[in-house]
N, C-alpha and C positions, 0 to 999 in steps of 0.2 A: 573168831567167835566173839572175842571181847569187843572188837570194833563194831560188829553187827549189833550186839546188845546195846552198846552205847548209842548207836544210831537210832535204834528202836525206842530207847528211853527218851531221847531228845525229841523224836517225832511225837511220842505220846504226850510229852510235856507241852509241845506246841499245840497239840489238839486240845489239851485241857485248857490252855489259855484261850483258845478260840471259843471253847464252850462258855467260858466265863465272859468273854467280850466278843460276842458274835458280830461279824461285819460281813454282810452279804456281798460287798463289792471288793473284798480283800483279794480274791483270786484274779479279778479282772484288773486290779491295780488302778481303779478309777474312783472318783469321789461319789458320795451319795447323791441321789437325785435332788435332794433339797438344797444342797450347797454346790452342785456341779455347775461349772462354767465351760462352755464349749471352747476347747483349745485345740491347737495343733502341736503335738509333741515334736521335739527335735528329732527323736528317733524315727517317727513315722514320716516326717518331712524329708529326713535324710535318705530313707529307703525308697519312698514312693515318689519323691519330688513334690512340687507345688501343686495343690489341687484347688481349682476354683470352687468346687463343692464345699470343701472344708472352709475356704476363705469366706464363703457366703454365710457360714454359721459362726464365724469367729469375730470377736470385736476387732475393730480396725487397729487400735493401739497395740493389742497383743499380737496381731498378725505382723505388723511392721517390725516389732521388736524381735519376733521369732525369725523373720526373714533376714534381719540385720545380723543376728547371731549365727545364722546358718553357715556351715563351712562351704568352701569352694572346691570343685572337683580338681584333682591333680592326676598325674600319671603314675603315682606311687601305687604299687601292688604288693600285697603280702601273700606269702605262701603258707598254707595251713594244710597239714597231712598230705603234702605233695600236690595239692590242687591250688591253682591261682585264683584267689578271691580278692575282690576289691574291698578295701577297708571301708567300713560304714562311714567313717569320719571324712572320707575323701570323695563321696558322691556329690554330684552337682545339685545345688539348690537354687540356682539362679532362675527366677520365675520369668515367664513370658513378659515382654515389654508392656503389652496391653493390660496385664494385671498388676504389674509393679508400678504403674504410673508413668512409664516411659512413653516416648512418642513413636518408637520404631523407625522404620524407613521413612525418609522424607517423601513428600508427594512428588517432588521433582525427580528423585532417583527412581521411583516407581514408574513415573510417566516415561522416563528415558528408557527403562527396561522394556516397557510395552512397545515403544517406537522401534527399538532394536529388533524385538521379536517379530513385529509386523513387517519390518523391512526385510528381514531374513526370509520370511514366508513369501513376500512379493518377489524377491530376487530369485528364489527357487522356482516359483511359478513361471516367471518370465523366461527362465532358461529352458524349461520344459516346453512352454508354448511360445517358442521364438517366432513362429510365423505370424501369430496374432500380434505380437509386439511390433514386428516390422510393418504390418498393415496399419496399426494404430499410428506409428511414426509417420508413415506416408500421408495418412489422412490429416493428421495434425499440421503437417507442413503445408498442405493445400489449403486447409481452413484458415491458417494464420497468414500465409504469404499472399494469397490472392486478395482478400479484403484489405490487407495493408497496402499493397500496391495500388489497388483501386482508390483508396483514400488519399494517397499521395499524388494521384494523377493531376495533370494541369486542368484548370478550370477555364471555360470559355470567357472571352472578354465581353462582359455584360454589365457595363457601368454607365449607361447613358444618363445624362441629366437634362431633362426636357422641362420647359416652363409651361407648355400648353398654348402659348401664344405665337408659335412659329408660323410664318407664312411660307417660308422655304424650309423644307424638312430634309435632313440627310440621314442616311443609314450607313454606318461604318462597319467594315469587315476586315479584321486584322489578318494579314497574310503571313508576314514573316518579320523577324527582327535579326539584324546582323550586327554583332558587336565589332567585327572587323571594319565594316563600312560605316559604323555608327549611324545606322538608318533603320527606319521602321516603315514597312510597306503596308498601305491601307487602300482597300477598294471602297469607292463611295457610290451610293445610289441616291440621286437627288430628284425630288418631285415637289409639287405645289400642294399645300394643304387646301382644304375647302374654303377656309377663310381667305387664303391668298388668292385663290382663283376668283373669288367674288370681288376682290379689290384691285387686282392687277390682271387685266385681260388684254390680249392683243398687244403685248409688249415683250421686251426681252430684259432679262436680268443677267448680270455678270457676277460670278462668284469669284472672290479674290481670297487668296491665302497670303499670309506673311511670307514673302519670298525668302527672307533670311532664315526662316525656320524650315525651309525645304531644301533638299539636295538638288543639285543643278539639273538632274534628269527630270525633275518635276516642273521646271519652269522653262518656257520657250524663249524667254528674253535673253539677249546677249549682252546687256548692259552690266557694268560692274556692280557689285553690291552697294547699296545705299540705304539711307533711312527715310527715303521719300515714301509717299503713299503708293501701294502696288498699282502698277499700270497694266500688267498683263494678267488677264483672268485665267483661272484654271478650268473654268467651264462657263459656257454661255447658254442660258436656259430660255427657250422660247415658251412663254406662258400659254400661248394659243395651242401649241402642240401638247404641252404638259397637262393642260386642263381638258383636252379632247381625247378621243379614243382612236387617233390616227395610227393604224398599224404599220404605216410606211415610215414613220418617224424613227430616227436613231434612238437607241436605248440610252437612257440618262445615266450612264456609268462612266466613271473615270478613276484613275489611280494616282496616288501621290506617294512620294518617299519623304517621310518626316524625319528630320534630324533628331538624334538622341544624344544627350550630353552626359558624360560621366559625372557622378556625384563626387565631391571632394573626399579623397581618401579611400574611395571604393571604385577604382578604375578596373580595366581588364586584367591588370596584374593580380587583383584580389580574387580571381576565379577560385571557387564558384560563388563568391560572396560579393561580386560587383553589383553596382546599382546605377541605373540611368534614369534620366528624366526627359520627357518629350512634351513640347508645348505646341498646341494647335490654335491658331488665331485666324478667323475668317469673317467675312462680311459680304453682303450682297448689295448691289447698286443698280439703279435704273439708268437708262441712257443719259439722263440729265445730270448724273453724278451728285445729286443733291438728296435724292430720296433713297433711304436705306431700309428696305423691308427687314423684318425680324427673321433671323436665320438661326438654326439650332440643330444639334444631333439628337435624334429621338430614339435611336436604338443602336446597339453595338453587338458584334458577334465575332467569332473566329478565335483561333488559337495559334500563337507563334511557338513552334516546337522548341522546347527547352527554356522558354521564358514565361514569366508571369507578369501580365500587364494589369495595372489597377488605376482607376480614375481617382484623382484627388478632388473630392467633392468640395473641399473648402475653397479651392482656387479655380473652380470650373463653374461655368454658367453663362447666361446671356447678359449683355449690357443693355442699358436703356436706349442707347442710340442704334440698336439693331445688330451690333457685332456679337460674336460668340468666341469664348476662350475655353480651352480644355487642357488640363495638365495631367500627364500620365506618369506613373512610377513603374519602372521596369526592373525586375530582378530575375535571378535564376529560379527555376521551379524547385520545389522541395525534393522531388525524387532525384534531380540532378545533384543536389548538394549531398544527399544521403549516399548516392552511388560514388561520388568523388571521394568522400571521407572513407567509405568502405574500402575503396581501392588502395588508398594510402595506408590504412591500417593493415590490410593484407600484405602489402609490400614490406612493411616494417616487421610483421610477424615472420615472414619468410627469411628476411635478412637476419634477424636476431637468432633464428633457429640455426642458420648456417654459421653464424659467428660462434655460437655455443659449441657446435660440432667441430669447428676449426680449433678452438681452444682445447677441447677434450682430446682431439687426435694429435695435434702438432705439439702442444705444450705439456699435456698430461699423459700422452702415450696410451690413450684408450684405443682398443682395436675397433675398426670400422670397415665395412665392405667397400671395395674399390668403386663400385657403381654409385655409391652415395657421395664419394669424395669429388667426383667430376660433375655433380649437378650444378654447383655455382656457375660453371662456365655457360651452361644452357640458360640459367636464370638471368644472366646479364642481358640476353636478347629478349627474354620474355617480359622483363620490366618495361622496356621501351614500347613493346606492343600493348601492354596494359595501359600505358600512358596515352597512347593514341586512341584508346576506346573511350576516353573521357569526352562526353558530348559538349561541343562548343568551346573546348579548351583552346587557349591561344596557340597558334602554330609555333613550333620550336620550343625551346626552354626559356624560362624567364618569369613565369608566374610564381606566386607565393607557394603554391602547392608543389612546385618543382624543388624549391629551396628547402622545404621542410620534409619532403618525402622522397622524390625520385633521385635527386642528385646525391644526398648522403648515403642512401641505400645502395646506389650503384658503386660508390667509392668503397663501401664496406664489403660488398659482394666481390668486387675486383680483388681486394686484399685477401679475402678468404679463398678465392679461386686460385690465386698464385701460390699460397702456402699449402693448400690441400692437394694441389697437383705436384708441387715441388717436393713434398714429403716422400714421394716414391723414390727420389734420388738417394735417400739416406736409409731406407728400410721399407719393410712391408707392413703397412698399418693393420692389415688383417691378422698379423701374428704378434701384435704388441702384448696382448694378455698372456700368451704362452711364454714370451720372453721375460715378462715381468715375474711370472710365477716361477720360472727356472732360476731367476736371479734371487728371489726370496728364499727358495729352497737351498741354494748354495750358501747364502748368508746364515741360514739356520744350522747347516752342517758345520760351517766353520766356527 
């Protein structure tokens, strides 16, 4: 009773003080409107966390000081009346980075996350729609391979250099090029131009080639090579028949085998990067051996399979005395080079794969199926067959491509074949993993 009375007296005293100094904001524990400053109390921040609404009404300096003084969340818990309650002083007050002035995640990290999510969705979609993916792969292979092969195909030999003043005109058709015989076969069609028919009628013209630039099959002469003026023509043209429409006359066609010469440092051993040059020199003469009508090549055509022939325009053309010279540069076609390089790369990849398998099985005792271990023996014969598919490659071994590809790979494959076959004499490679596991278990028990 005494304590209750004392409590009532104290309450009455406080009420009296309140009546003397009335403060309408005393119960709310806030300042008067005339002096109030919008603030964020530490208690409210600690209980509710950071609020952007309150931050918008709070001066920046006061907000920063309040956030700096705010406590950090910990794992400490207090027990009150048997209930687990988190202490007010341990609640988190770390504001979001966008409000606290931080940058948050970098743009690169966010972009990487988007890429990973997109890739995961694409991978799952492709696994479900596998038939569509296979169809797309087939179409892509066709769309890429066919145009690429078409772009790398050999171009026709169309590099004629005509002056427009020819009286005797020739058309050349490239038939073949042989790197073994060092020759180039060309078919020729010879006829008179309108200007030639008007100046040389009822006569004969003899067409001469430089005999030393021809193979022996192209010249009917039996004399030894010399540097005299050619005496045996490759074709005799009757101007009366050439300028008329006589259907009984022989066709003005003939064939020559032009000699090709290897460029220094790029001989047949450099396959498929060898380079050859061919020179054609010709002139026409009347029976008096004094008059030399202008002669020239007005058109070229034809393809030599596996080779690319180009006319060197700087060293080709007609002379003032009526002669004509043409210089050709001959190389392997681009598709031949690509194919040869691809074959060498494939052989090396197969060889290195078998070498890695041999090291893993023989020296590291990794288990392997017996059918895989005998593959190097069959590969030895497959390599020689692949080499024979190289178009135009020198017969036998001796080219640079053999020394950097075929021969070392054959030696390595032979080494692997011997070891991977002989390993069966000392154990069963298919049970190496079990034996290794048993050995490890025994060591652990000991």
